[in-house]
All heavy atoms as TSV, in Angstrom:
chain	resi	resn	atom	element	x	y	z
A	1	MET	N	N	48.582	112.181	135.611
A	1	MET	CA	C	48.961	113.577	135.625
A	1	MET	C	C	48.619	114.189	134.275
A	1	MET	O	O	48.978	113.673	133.237
A	1	MET	CB	C	50.466	113.676	135.900
A	1	MET	CG	C	50.883	115.021	136.371
A	1	MET	SD	S	52.676	115.170	136.628
A	1	MET	CE	C	52.836	114.426	138.228
A	2	SER	N	N	47.915	115.290	134.286
A	2	SER	CA	C	47.539	115.926	133.025
A	2	SER	C	C	48.659	116.828	132.533
A	2	SER	O	O	49.614	117.112	133.246
A	2	SER	CB	C	46.256	116.749	133.214
A	2	SER	OG	O	46.528	117.886	133.990
A	3	ALA	N	N	48.513	117.277	131.309
A	3	ALA	CA	C	49.548	118.113	130.704
A	3	ALA	C	C	49.688	119.449	131.430
A	3	ALA	O	O	50.763	120.027	131.468
A	3	ALA	CB	C	49.246	118.348	129.232
A	4	THR	N	N	48.617	119.944	132.024
A	4	THR	CA	C	48.687	121.233	132.702
A	4	THR	C	C	49.362	121.137	134.058
A	4	THR	O	O	49.883	122.122	134.565
A	4	THR	CB	C	47.288	121.842	132.879
A	4	THR	OG1	O	46.476	120.914	133.604
A	4	THR	CG2	C	46.665	122.141	131.539
A	5	THR	N	N	49.358	119.962	134.683
A	5	THR	CA	C	49.982	119.812	135.994
A	5	THR	C	C	51.339	119.123	135.913
A	5	THR	O	O	51.982	118.921	136.924
A	5	THR	CB	C	49.074	119.005	136.938
A	5	THR	OG1	O	48.857	117.711	136.374
A	5	THR	CG2	C	47.763	119.719	137.163
A	6	ALA	N	N	51.767	118.771	134.711
A	6	ALA	CA	C	53.063	118.104	134.540
A	6	ALA	C	C	54.189	119.092	134.855
A	6	ALA	O	O	54.031	120.301	134.726
A	6	ALA	CB	C	53.215	117.577	133.116
A	7	ALA	N	N	55.304	118.550	135.275
A	7	ALA	CA	C	56.463	119.396	135.567
A	7	ALA	C	C	56.966	120.049	134.287
A	7	ALA	O	O	57.070	119.409	133.246
A	7	ALA	CB	C	57.563	118.562	136.205
A	8	VAL	N	N	57.278	121.315	134.385
A	8	VAL	CA	C	57.776	122.086	133.245
A	8	VAL	C	C	59.231	122.424	133.536
A	8	VAL	O	O	59.570	122.794	134.648
A	8	VAL	CB	C	56.953	123.385	133.076
A	8	VAL	CG1	C	57.512	124.244	131.954
A	8	VAL	CG2	C	55.499	123.061	132.828
A	9	PRO	N	N	60.110	122.271	132.543
A	9	PRO	CA	C	61.508	122.662	132.776
A	9	PRO	C	C	61.581	124.111	133.244
A	9	PRO	O	O	60.822	124.966	132.802
A	9	PRO	CB	C	62.167	122.494	131.416
A	9	PRO	CG	C	61.282	121.572	130.654
A	9	PRO	CD	C	59.905	121.785	131.190
A	10	PHE	N	N	62.511	124.388	134.167
A	10	PHE	CA	C	62.582	125.726	134.760
A	10	PHE	C	C	62.874	126.797	133.733
A	10	PHE	O	O	62.416	127.926	133.860
A	10	PHE	CB	C	63.604	125.774	135.901
A	10	PHE	CG	C	65.017	125.550	135.480
A	10	PHE	CD1	C	65.821	126.602	135.121
A	10	PHE	CD2	C	65.546	124.271	135.454
A	10	PHE	CE1	C	67.123	126.398	134.735
A	10	PHE	CE2	C	66.855	124.056	135.074
A	10	PHE	CZ	C	67.643	125.123	134.707
A	11	TRP	N	N	63.651	126.474	132.669
A	11	TRP	CA	C	63.942	127.481	131.659
A	11	TRP	C	C	62.681	127.856	130.897
A	11	TRP	O	O	62.496	128.994	130.507
A	11	TRP	CB	C	65.052	127.026	130.718
A	11	TRP	CG	C	64.893	125.658	130.138
A	11	TRP	CD1	C	65.403	124.495	130.634
A	11	TRP	CD2	C	64.175	125.301	128.963
A	11	TRP	NE1	N	65.043	123.432	129.840
A	11	TRP	CE2	C	64.289	123.901	128.800
A	11	TRP	CE3	C	63.450	126.012	128.020
A	11	TRP	CZ2	C	63.700	123.218	127.745
A	11	TRP	CZ3	C	62.877	125.319	126.969
A	11	TRP	CH2	C	63.008	123.946	126.853
A	12	ARG	N	N	61.779	126.884	130.713
A	12	ARG	CA	C	60.512	127.167	130.030
A	12	ARG	C	C	59.598	127.981	130.950
A	12	ARG	O	O	58.931	128.917	130.519
A	12	ARG	CB	C	59.837	125.865	129.627
A	12	ARG	CG	C	58.505	126.025	128.946
A	12	ARG	CD	C	58.565	126.625	127.578
A	12	ARG	NE	N	59.206	125.713	126.668
A	12	ARG	CZ	C	59.694	126.057	125.484
A	12	ARG	NH1	N	59.586	127.292	125.062
A	12	ARG	NH2	N	60.286	125.189	124.716
A	13	ALA	N	N	59.586	127.620	132.233
A	13	ALA	CA	C	58.767	128.357	133.197
A	13	ALA	C	C	59.234	129.803	133.326
A	13	ALA	O	O	58.442	130.699	133.623
A	13	ALA	CB	C	58.801	127.657	134.552
A	14	ALA	N	N	60.518	130.045	133.093
A	14	ALA	CA	C	61.060	131.404	133.156
A	14	ALA	C	C	60.820	132.175	131.865
A	14	ALA	O	O	61.235	133.325	131.742
A	14	ALA	CB	C	62.556	131.346	133.452
A	15	GLY	N	N	60.179	131.542	130.877
A	15	GLY	CA	C	59.876	132.215	129.625
A	15	GLY	C	C	61.025	132.218	128.643
A	15	GLY	O	O	61.077	133.044	127.741
A	16	MET	N	N	61.974	131.280	128.813
A	16	MET	CA	C	63.131	131.205	127.926
A	16	MET	C	C	62.981	130.052	126.952
A	16	MET	O	O	62.224	129.129	127.194
A	16	MET	CB	C	64.405	130.963	128.756
A	16	MET	CG	C	64.726	132.037	129.744
A	16	MET	SD	S	66.135	131.595	130.760
A	16	MET	CE	C	67.449	131.643	129.563
A	17	THR	N	N	63.730	130.116	125.873
A	17	THR	CA	C	63.849	128.967	124.987
A	17	THR	C	C	65.049	128.153	125.439
A	17	THR	O	O	65.897	128.637	126.188
A	17	THR	CB	C	64.073	129.403	123.526
A	17	THR	OG1	O	65.318	130.084	123.447
A	17	THR	CG2	C	62.940	130.295	123.035
A	18	TYR	N	N	65.132	126.919	124.967
A	18	TYR	CA	C	66.271	126.090	125.346
A	18	TYR	C	C	67.570	126.667	124.784
A	18	TYR	O	O	68.603	126.616	125.436
A	18	TYR	CB	C	66.086	124.651	124.867
A	18	TYR	CG	C	67.234	123.779	125.308
A	18	TYR	CD1	C	67.327	123.360	126.618
A	18	TYR	CD2	C	68.237	123.430	124.422
A	18	TYR	CE1	C	68.394	122.588	127.043
A	18	TYR	CE2	C	69.314	122.662	124.833
A	18	TYR	CZ	C	69.379	122.239	126.148
A	18	TYR	OH	O	70.445	121.492	126.567
A	19	ILE	N	N	67.506	127.239	123.597
A	19	ILE	CA	C	68.703	127.837	122.994
A	19	ILE	C	C	69.201	128.998	123.853
A	19	ILE	O	O	70.400	129.124	124.112
A	19	ILE	CB	C	68.416	128.316	121.552
A	19	ILE	CG1	C	68.075	127.134	120.654
A	19	ILE	CG2	C	69.586	129.106	120.986
A	19	ILE	CD1	C	69.200	126.155	120.467
A	20	GLY	N	N	68.290	129.845	124.317
A	20	GLY	CA	C	68.683	130.954	125.187
A	20	GLY	C	C	69.289	130.461	126.487
A	20	GLY	O	O	70.309	130.986	126.954
A	21	TYR	N	N	68.671	129.438	127.067
A	21	TYR	CA	C	69.184	128.847	128.302
A	21	TYR	C	C	70.572	128.252	128.087
A	21	TYR	O	O	71.486	128.485	128.881
A	21	TYR	CB	C	68.211	127.774	128.792
A	21	TYR	CG	C	68.770	126.830	129.797
A	21	TYR	CD1	C	69.034	127.234	131.100
A	21	TYR	CD2	C	69.060	125.510	129.454
A	21	TYR	CE1	C	69.562	126.350	132.026
A	21	TYR	CE2	C	69.577	124.627	130.371
A	21	TYR	CZ	C	69.830	125.050	131.659
A	21	TYR	OH	O	70.351	124.184	132.576
A	22	SER	N	N	70.761	127.519	126.998
A	22	SER	CA	C	72.057	126.892	126.754
A	22	SER	C	C	73.130	127.939	126.441
A	22	SER	O	O	74.295	127.758	126.817
A	22	SER	CB	C	71.967	125.853	125.636
A	22	SER	OG	O	71.652	126.464	124.414
A	23	ASN	N	N	72.759	129.046	125.799
A	23	ASN	CA	C	73.718	130.128	125.555
A	23	ASN	C	C	74.185	130.768	126.858
A	23	ASN	O	O	75.371	131.073	127.020
A	23	ASN	CB	C	73.120	131.188	124.637
A	23	ASN	CG	C	73.075	130.754	123.202
A	23	ASN	OD1	O	73.809	129.864	122.790
A	23	ASN	ND2	N	72.198	131.366	122.429
A	24	ILE	N	N	73.262	130.964	127.791
A	24	ILE	CA	C	73.632	131.524	129.092
A	24	ILE	C	C	74.556	130.572	129.835
A	24	ILE	O	O	75.571	130.984	130.406
A	24	ILE	CB	C	72.374	131.840	129.914
A	24	ILE	CG1	C	71.630	133.016	129.294
A	24	ILE	CG2	C	72.731	132.134	131.375
A	24	ILE	CD1	C	70.268	133.274	129.885
A	25	CYS	N	N	74.221	129.280	129.838
A	25	CYS	CA	C	75.062	128.283	130.508
A	25	CYS	C	C	76.456	128.226	129.888
A	25	CYS	O	O	77.456	128.163	130.609
A	25	CYS	CB	C	74.410	126.905	130.446
A	25	CYS	SG	S	72.923	126.774	131.440
A	26	ALA	N	N	76.526	128.274	128.577
A	26	ALA	CA	C	77.826	128.225	127.906
A	26	ALA	C	C	78.666	129.444	128.245
A	26	ALA	O	O	79.875	129.337	128.477
A	26	ALA	CB	C	77.624	128.120	126.390
A	27	ALA	N	N	78.037	130.613	128.296
A	27	ALA	CA	C	78.770	131.833	128.653
A	27	ALA	C	C	79.296	131.754	130.081
A	27	ALA	O	O	80.429	132.177	130.361
A	27	ALA	CB	C	77.863	133.057	128.478
A	28	LEU	N	N	78.492	131.211	130.988
A	28	LEU	CA	C	78.945	131.065	132.376
A	28	LEU	C	C	80.137	130.119	132.477
A	28	LEU	O	O	81.094	130.385	133.206
A	28	LEU	CB	C	77.801	130.565	133.251
A	28	LEU	CG	C	76.689	131.572	133.517
A	28	LEU	CD1	C	75.512	130.902	134.219
A	28	LEU	CD2	C	77.204	132.728	134.334
A	29	VAL	N	N	80.092	129.025	131.745
A	29	VAL	CA	C	81.204	128.071	131.771
A	29	VAL	C	C	82.461	128.721	131.192
A	29	VAL	O	O	83.546	128.595	131.756
A	29	VAL	CB	C	80.849	126.781	131.003
A	29	VAL	CG1	C	82.070	125.907	130.794
A	29	VAL	CG2	C	79.770	126.014	131.747
A	30	ARG	N	N	82.317	129.437	130.072
A	30	ARG	CA	C	83.483	130.100	129.467
A	30	ARG	C	C	84.092	131.117	130.427
A	30	ARG	O	O	85.313	131.258	130.497
A	30	ARG	CB	C	83.096	130.773	128.154
A	30	ARG	CG	C	82.939	129.819	127.000
A	30	ARG	CD	C	82.794	130.550	125.687
A	30	ARG	NE	N	81.608	131.373	125.631
A	30	ARG	CZ	C	80.425	130.975	125.184
A	30	ARG	NH1	N	80.265	129.746	124.755
A	30	ARG	NH2	N	79.397	131.797	125.169
A	31	ASN	N	N	83.259	131.830	131.172
A	31	ASN	CA	C	83.768	132.833	132.119
A	31	ASN	C	C	84.467	132.201	133.308
A	31	ASN	O	O	85.283	132.852	133.961
A	31	ASN	CB	C	82.641	133.739	132.596
A	31	ASN	CG	C	82.185	134.691	131.524
A	31	ASN	OD1	O	82.931	135.010	130.615
A	31	ASN	ND2	N	80.952	135.138	131.620
A	32	CYS	N	N	84.183	130.958	133.621
A	32	CYS	CA	C	84.797	130.278	134.763
A	32	CYS	C	C	86.142	129.640	134.416
A	32	CYS	O	O	86.875	129.221	135.315
A	32	CYS	CB	C	83.860	129.200	135.302
A	32	CYS	SG	S	82.376	129.872	136.060
A	33	LEU	N	N	86.460	129.542	133.137
A	33	LEU	CA	C	87.701	128.899	132.729
A	33	LEU	C	C	88.916	129.755	133.071
A	33	LEU	O	O	88.831	130.981	133.145
A	33	LEU	CB	C	87.687	128.630	131.222
A	33	LEU	CG	C	86.659	127.633	130.727
A	33	LEU	CD1	C	86.651	127.626	129.200
A	33	LEU	CD2	C	86.949	126.252	131.263
A	34	LYS	N	N	90.039	129.094	133.278
A	34	LYS	CA	C	91.306	129.782	133.500
A	34	LYS	C	C	92.064	129.839	132.185
A	34	LYS	O	O	91.807	129.066	131.268
A	34	LYS	CB	C	92.142	129.034	134.541
A	34	LYS	CG	C	91.534	129.051	135.923
A	34	LYS	CD	C	92.411	128.329	136.902
A	34	LYS	CE	C	91.789	128.344	138.286
A	34	LYS	NZ	N	92.610	127.627	139.267
A	35	GLU	N	N	93.011	130.766	132.096
A	35	GLU	CA	C	93.848	130.858	130.899
A	35	GLU	C	C	94.740	129.635	130.816
A	35	GLU	O	O	95.123	129.109	131.842
A	35	GLU	CB	C	94.697	132.131	130.941
A	35	GLU	CG	C	93.903	133.404	130.781
A	35	GLU	CD	C	93.180	133.526	129.452
A	35	GLU	OE1	O	93.583	132.870	128.470
A	35	GLU	OE2	O	92.206	134.265	129.397
A	36	PRO	N	N	95.072	129.130	129.673
A	36	PRO	CA	C	94.795	129.593	128.313
A	36	PRO	C	C	93.463	129.092	127.763
A	36	PRO	O	O	93.082	129.420	126.663
A	36	PRO	CB	C	95.949	128.999	127.511
A	36	PRO	CG	C	96.229	127.702	128.184
A	36	PRO	CD	C	95.992	127.990	129.650
A	37	PHE	N	N	92.733	128.301	128.545
A	37	PHE	CA	C	91.482	127.717	128.067
A	37	PHE	C	C	90.410	128.774	127.825
A	37	PHE	O	O	89.584	128.641	126.922
A	37	PHE	CB	C	90.981	126.658	129.046
A	37	PHE	CG	C	92.009	125.612	129.343
A	37	PHE	CD1	C	92.616	125.545	130.582
A	37	PHE	CD2	C	92.403	124.712	128.369
A	37	PHE	CE1	C	93.580	124.598	130.857
A	37	PHE	CE2	C	93.358	123.755	128.629
A	37	PHE	CZ	C	93.951	123.699	129.870
A	38	LYS	N	N	90.428	129.837	128.629
A	38	LYS	CA	C	89.427	130.891	128.487
A	38	LYS	C	C	89.560	131.593	127.145
A	38	LYS	O	O	88.562	131.827	126.459
A	38	LYS	CB	C	89.565	131.885	129.629
A	38	LYS	CG	C	88.450	132.889	129.712
A	38	LYS	CD	C	88.566	133.714	130.976
A	38	LYS	CE	C	87.338	134.546	131.196
A	38	LYS	NZ	N	87.359	135.217	132.495
A	39	SER	N	N	90.780	131.927	126.731
A	39	SER	CA	C	90.960	132.610	125.451
A	39	SER	C	C	90.664	131.680	124.271
A	39	SER	O	O	90.150	132.124	123.246
A	39	SER	CB	C	92.368	133.186	125.336
A	39	SER	OG	O	93.327	132.169	125.484
A	40	GLU	N	N	90.965	130.387	124.425
A	40	GLU	CA	C	90.625	129.427	123.367
A	40	GLU	C	C	89.114	129.312	123.204
A	40	GLU	O	O	88.597	129.281	122.081
A	40	GLU	CB	C	91.221	128.060	123.684
A	40	GLU	CG	C	92.720	127.993	123.575
A	40	GLU	CD	C	93.261	126.637	124.008
A	40	GLU	OE1	O	92.492	125.664	124.040
A	40	GLU	OE2	O	94.459	126.570	124.318
A	41	ALA	N	N	88.392	129.252	124.313
A	41	ALA	CA	C	86.929	129.160	124.258
A	41	ALA	C	C	86.327	130.436	123.690
A	41	ALA	O	O	85.343	130.390	122.949
A	41	ALA	CB	C	86.376	128.872	125.646
A	42	ALA	N	N	86.908	131.590	124.023
A	42	ALA	CA	C	86.404	132.862	123.510
A	42	ALA	C	C	86.555	132.943	121.993
A	42	ALA	O	O	85.704	133.505	121.309
A	42	ALA	CB	C	87.131	134.024	124.172
A	43	SER	N	N	87.627	132.356	121.465
A	43	SER	CA	C	87.810	132.392	120.008
A	43	SER	C	C	86.787	131.517	119.298
A	43	SER	O	O	86.426	131.785	118.159
A	43	SER	CB	C	89.222	131.958	119.639
A	43	SER	OG	O	89.416	130.584	119.914
A	44	ARG	N	N	86.286	130.481	119.958
A	44	ARG	CA	C	85.270	129.610	119.358
A	44	ARG	C	C	83.863	130.147	119.552
A	44	ARG	O	O	82.910	129.627	118.987
A	44	ARG	CB	C	85.359	128.207	119.968
A	44	ARG	CG	C	86.584	127.450	119.572
A	44	ARG	CD	C	86.482	126.005	120.007
A	44	ARG	NE	N	86.272	125.880	121.447
A	44	ARG	CZ	C	87.229	125.665	122.341
A	44	ARG	NH1	N	88.473	125.573	121.950
A	44	ARG	NH2	N	86.948	125.543	123.617
A	45	GLU	N	N	83.732	131.199	120.337
A	45	GLU	CA	C	82.422	131.757	120.645
A	45	GLU	C	C	81.816	132.512	119.455
A	45	GLU	O	O	80.604	132.618	119.336
A	45	GLU	CB	C	82.543	132.693	121.848
A	45	GLU	CG	C	81.256	133.316	122.295
A	45	GLU	CD	C	81.447	134.239	123.472
A	45	GLU	OE1	O	82.583	134.540	123.832
A	45	GLU	OE2	O	80.436	134.660	124.027
A	46	LYS	N	N	82.656	133.016	118.577
A	46	LYS	CA	C	82.171	133.798	117.440
A	46	LYS	C	C	81.318	132.937	116.520
A	46	LYS	O	O	81.600	131.775	116.298
A	46	LYS	CB	C	83.337	134.392	116.661
A	46	LYS	CG	C	84.104	135.411	117.451
A	46	LYS	CD	C	85.198	136.016	116.630
A	46	LYS	CE	C	85.952	137.048	117.459
A	46	LYS	NZ	N	87.003	137.678	116.686
A	47	VAL	N	N	80.275	133.559	115.981
A	47	VAL	CA	C	79.345	132.859	115.101
A	47	VAL	C	C	79.504	133.406	113.693
A	47	VAL	O	O	79.498	134.617	113.478
A	47	VAL	CB	C	77.892	133.051	115.581
A	47	VAL	CG1	C	76.923	132.408	114.622
A	47	VAL	CG2	C	77.721	132.495	116.973
A	48	HIS	N	N	79.673	132.518	112.743
A	48	HIS	CA	C	79.754	132.884	111.332
A	48	HIS	C	C	78.598	132.204	110.599
A	48	HIS	O	O	78.302	131.039	110.861
A	48	HIS	CB	C	81.077	132.430	110.713
A	48	HIS	CG	C	82.276	132.976	111.417
A	48	HIS	ND1	N	82.733	134.255	111.214
A	48	HIS	CD2	C	83.098	132.429	112.340
A	48	HIS	CE1	C	83.786	134.465	111.970
A	48	HIS	NE2	N	84.029	133.369	112.662
A	49	PHE	N	N	77.939	132.949	109.709
A	49	PHE	CA	C	76.849	132.369	108.953
A	49	PHE	C	C	76.797	132.990	107.568
A	49	PHE	O	O	77.379	134.037	107.318
A	49	PHE	CB	C	75.509	132.528	109.690
A	49	PHE	CG	C	75.154	133.956	110.021
A	49	PHE	CD1	C	74.342	134.696	109.191
A	49	PHE	CD2	C	75.632	134.549	111.180
A	49	PHE	CE1	C	74.009	136.003	109.497
A	49	PHE	CE2	C	75.308	135.849	111.501
A	49	PHE	CZ	C	74.499	136.577	110.656
A	50	SER	N	N	76.108	132.318	106.684
A	50	SER	CA	C	76.010	132.756	105.301
A	50	SER	C	C	74.581	133.216	105.024
A	50	SER	O	O	73.623	132.567	105.437
A	50	SER	CB	C	76.379	131.597	104.378
A	50	SER	OG	O	76.195	131.963	103.039
A	51	VAL	N	N	74.447	134.332	104.323
A	51	VAL	CA	C	73.147	134.873	103.966
A	51	VAL	C	C	73.089	134.969	102.445
A	51	VAL	O	O	74.004	135.495	101.814
A	51	VAL	CB	C	72.938	136.272	104.588
A	51	VAL	CG1	C	71.614	136.870	104.130
A	51	VAL	CG2	C	73.010	136.207	106.088
A	52	ALA	N	N	72.033	134.436	101.878
A	52	ALA	CA	C	71.850	134.509	100.428
A	52	ALA	C	C	70.430	134.947	100.119
A	52	ALA	O	O	69.483	134.441	100.716
A	52	ALA	CB	C	72.128	133.160	99.780
A	53	LYS	N	N	70.294	135.892	99.218
A	53	LYS	CA	C	68.977	136.352	98.787
A	53	LYS	C	C	68.540	135.540	97.573
A	53	LYS	O	O	69.364	135.070	96.795
A	53	LYS	CB	C	69.017	137.838	98.449
A	53	LYS	CG	C	69.266	138.710	99.649
A	53	LYS	CD	C	69.198	140.164	99.280
A	53	LYS	CE	C	69.462	141.026	100.500
A	53	LYS	NZ	N	69.367	142.454	100.182
A	54	TRP	N	N	67.241	135.380	97.449
A	54	TRP	CA	C	66.672	134.651	96.316
A	54	TRP	C	C	65.834	135.628	95.498
A	54	TRP	O	O	65.010	136.364	96.029
A	54	TRP	CB	C	65.799	133.507	96.805
A	54	TRP	CG	C	66.596	132.404	97.416
A	54	TRP	CD1	C	67.208	132.397	98.625
A	54	TRP	CD2	C	66.887	131.146	96.820
A	54	TRP	NE1	N	67.853	131.214	98.839
A	54	TRP	CE2	C	67.675	130.413	97.736
A	54	TRP	CE3	C	66.575	130.560	95.606
A	54	TRP	CZ2	C	68.135	129.141	97.479
A	54	TRP	CZ3	C	67.023	129.284	95.347
A	54	TRP	CH2	C	67.803	128.586	96.272
A	55	THR	N	N	66.058	135.639	94.182
A	55	THR	CA	C	65.308	136.487	93.275
A	55	THR	C	C	64.845	135.638	92.102
A	55	THR	O	O	65.656	134.981	91.447
A	55	THR	CB	C	66.184	137.652	92.766
A	55	THR	OG1	O	66.743	138.333	93.890
A	55	THR	CG2	C	65.376	138.622	91.930
A	56	ASP	N	N	63.558	135.633	91.852
A	56	ASP	CA	C	62.962	134.872	90.751
A	56	ASP	C	C	63.358	133.403	90.792
A	56	ASP	O	O	63.661	132.789	89.765
A	56	ASP	CB	C	63.350	135.488	89.397
A	56	ASP	CG	C	62.837	136.919	89.245
A	56	ASP	OD1	O	61.728	137.198	89.754
A	56	ASP	OD2	O	63.537	137.727	88.619
A	57	GLY	N	N	63.398	132.824	91.970
A	57	GLY	CA	C	63.710	131.407	92.111
A	57	GLY	C	C	65.185	131.068	91.975
A	57	GLY	O	O	65.550	129.904	91.961
A	58	LYS	N	N	66.034	132.071	91.873
A	58	LYS	CA	C	67.477	131.846	91.739
A	58	LYS	C	C	68.192	132.424	92.957
A	58	LYS	O	O	67.881	133.524	93.408
A	58	LYS	CB	C	68.039	132.530	90.480
A	58	LYS	CG	C	67.385	132.104	89.198
A	58	LYS	CD	C	67.995	130.840	88.697
A	58	LYS	CE	C	67.382	130.539	87.330
A	58	LYS	NZ	N	67.808	129.303	86.804
A	59	GLN	N	N	69.168	131.678	93.455
A	59	GLN	CA	C	69.939	132.141	94.602
A	59	GLN	C	C	71.038	133.087	94.145
A	59	GLN	O	O	71.802	132.772	93.240
A	59	GLN	CB	C	70.551	130.962	95.342
A	59	GLN	CG	C	71.342	131.358	96.560
A	59	GLN	CD	C	71.957	130.165	97.258
A	59	GLN	OE1	O	71.891	129.049	96.781
A	59	GLN	NE2	N	72.561	130.405	98.395
A	60	GLU	N	N	71.107	134.251	94.790
A	60	GLU	CA	C	72.192	135.178	94.512
A	60	GLU	C	C	73.427	134.731	95.282
A	60	GLU	O	O	73.367	133.827	96.098
A	60	GLU	CB	C	71.786	136.597	94.913
A	60	GLU	CG	C	70.642	137.151	94.097
A	60	GLU	CD	C	70.230	138.545	94.535
A	60	GLU	OE1	O	70.916	139.133	95.398
A	60	GLU	OE2	O	69.230	139.038	94.010
A	61	LYS	N	N	74.552	135.367	95.026
A	61	LYS	CA	C	75.793	134.995	95.681
A	61	LYS	C	C	75.670	135.207	97.198
A	61	LYS	O	O	75.312	136.294	97.652
A	61	LYS	CB	C	76.953	135.829	95.131
A	61	LYS	CG	C	78.294	135.441	95.700
A	61	LYS	CD	C	79.419	136.230	95.081
A	61	LYS	CE	C	80.740	135.806	95.699
A	61	LYS	NZ	N	81.860	136.556	95.190
A	62	PRO	N	N	75.955	134.177	97.992
A	62	PRO	CA	C	75.844	134.334	99.452
A	62	PRO	C	C	76.988	135.179	100.014
A	62	PRO	O	O	78.077	135.234	99.451
A	62	PRO	CB	C	75.928	132.895	99.967
A	62	PRO	CG	C	76.560	132.109	98.889
A	62	PRO	CD	C	76.296	132.823	97.596
A	63	THR	N	N	76.685	135.869	101.116
A	63	THR	CA	C	77.708	136.636	101.820
A	63	THR	C	C	77.898	136.015	103.204
A	63	THR	O	O	76.946	135.607	103.849
A	63	THR	CB	C	77.281	138.101	101.984
A	63	THR	OG1	O	76.029	138.165	102.659
A	63	THR	CG2	C	77.156	138.790	100.640
A	64	VAL	N	N	79.139	135.937	103.643
A	64	VAL	CA	C	79.469	135.380	104.951
A	64	VAL	C	C	79.491	136.522	105.954
A	64	VAL	O	O	80.132	137.549	105.711
A	64	VAL	CB	C	80.812	134.632	104.919
A	64	VAL	CG1	C	81.174	134.122	106.304
A	64	VAL	CG2	C	80.768	133.500	103.919
A	65	ARG	N	N	78.800	136.325	107.066
A	65	ARG	CA	C	78.721	137.346	108.111
A	65	ARG	C	C	79.098	136.753	109.456
A	65	ARG	O	O	79.099	135.547	109.630
A	65	ARG	CB	C	77.310	137.917	108.193
A	65	ARG	CG	C	76.893	138.633	106.943
A	65	ARG	CD	C	75.592	139.310	107.144
A	65	ARG	NE	N	75.264	140.090	105.967
A	65	ARG	CZ	C	74.299	140.956	105.923
A	65	ARG	NH1	N	73.538	141.149	106.972
A	65	ARG	NH2	N	74.051	141.633	104.830
A	66	THR	N	N	79.377	137.644	110.389
A	66	THR	CA	C	79.594	137.226	111.775
A	66	THR	C	C	78.486	137.836	112.601
A	66	THR	O	O	77.731	138.675	112.119
A	66	THR	CB	C	80.956	137.699	112.304
A	66	THR	OG1	O	80.995	139.115	112.283
A	66	THR	CG2	C	82.097	137.146	111.472
A	67	GLU	N	N	78.382	137.422	113.849
A	67	GLU	CA	C	77.295	137.917	114.681
A	67	GLU	C	C	77.369	139.417	114.921
A	67	GLU	O	O	76.366	140.038	115.242
A	67	GLU	CB	C	77.278	137.181	116.017
A	67	GLU	CG	C	78.518	137.410	116.851
A	67	GLU	CD	C	78.507	136.619	118.129
A	67	GLU	OE1	O	77.445	136.106	118.496
A	67	GLU	OE2	O	79.559	136.506	118.740
A	68	SER	N	N	78.524	140.029	114.737
A	68	SER	CA	C	78.660	141.464	114.966
A	68	SER	C	C	78.259	142.288	113.750
A	68	SER	O	O	78.084	143.485	113.855
A	68	SER	CB	C	80.099	141.804	115.368
A	68	SER	OG	O	80.983	141.448	114.336
A	69	ASP	N	N	78.122	141.669	112.560
A	69	ASP	CA	C	77.707	142.376	111.350
A	69	ASP	C	C	76.239	142.759	111.460
A	69	ASP	O	O	75.425	142.035	111.972
A	69	ASP	CB	C	77.903	141.523	110.101
A	69	ASP	CG	C	79.358	141.315	109.763
A	69	ASP	OD1	O	80.212	142.021	110.342
A	69	ASP	OD2	O	79.640	140.425	108.943
A	70	GLU	N	N	75.910	143.902	110.941
A	70	GLU	CA	C	74.500	144.350	110.940
A	70	GLU	C	C	73.986	144.381	109.523
A	70	GLU	O	O	74.592	144.654	108.597
A	70	GLU	CB	C	74.370	145.721	111.583
A	70	GLU	CG	C	74.692	145.707	113.046
A	70	GLU	CD	C	73.726	144.909	113.907
A	70	GLU	OE1	O	72.516	144.918	113.618
A	70	GLU	OE2	O	74.168	144.269	114.846
């Protein structure tokens, strides 16, 4: 079997990345949960990350952001 005729994962055939596919699956699972598990899962859904700018080879002070920050 050549690479062009090999089976392709359905998420790839749909033009998605695995991360996008797994995010959709996770959201569906969270929506199917009953309380109190649903609210616990929703609190873990938030994404926090740190952003730091570099100037002249030196890292400036990083800032912590959430996915809702612009």
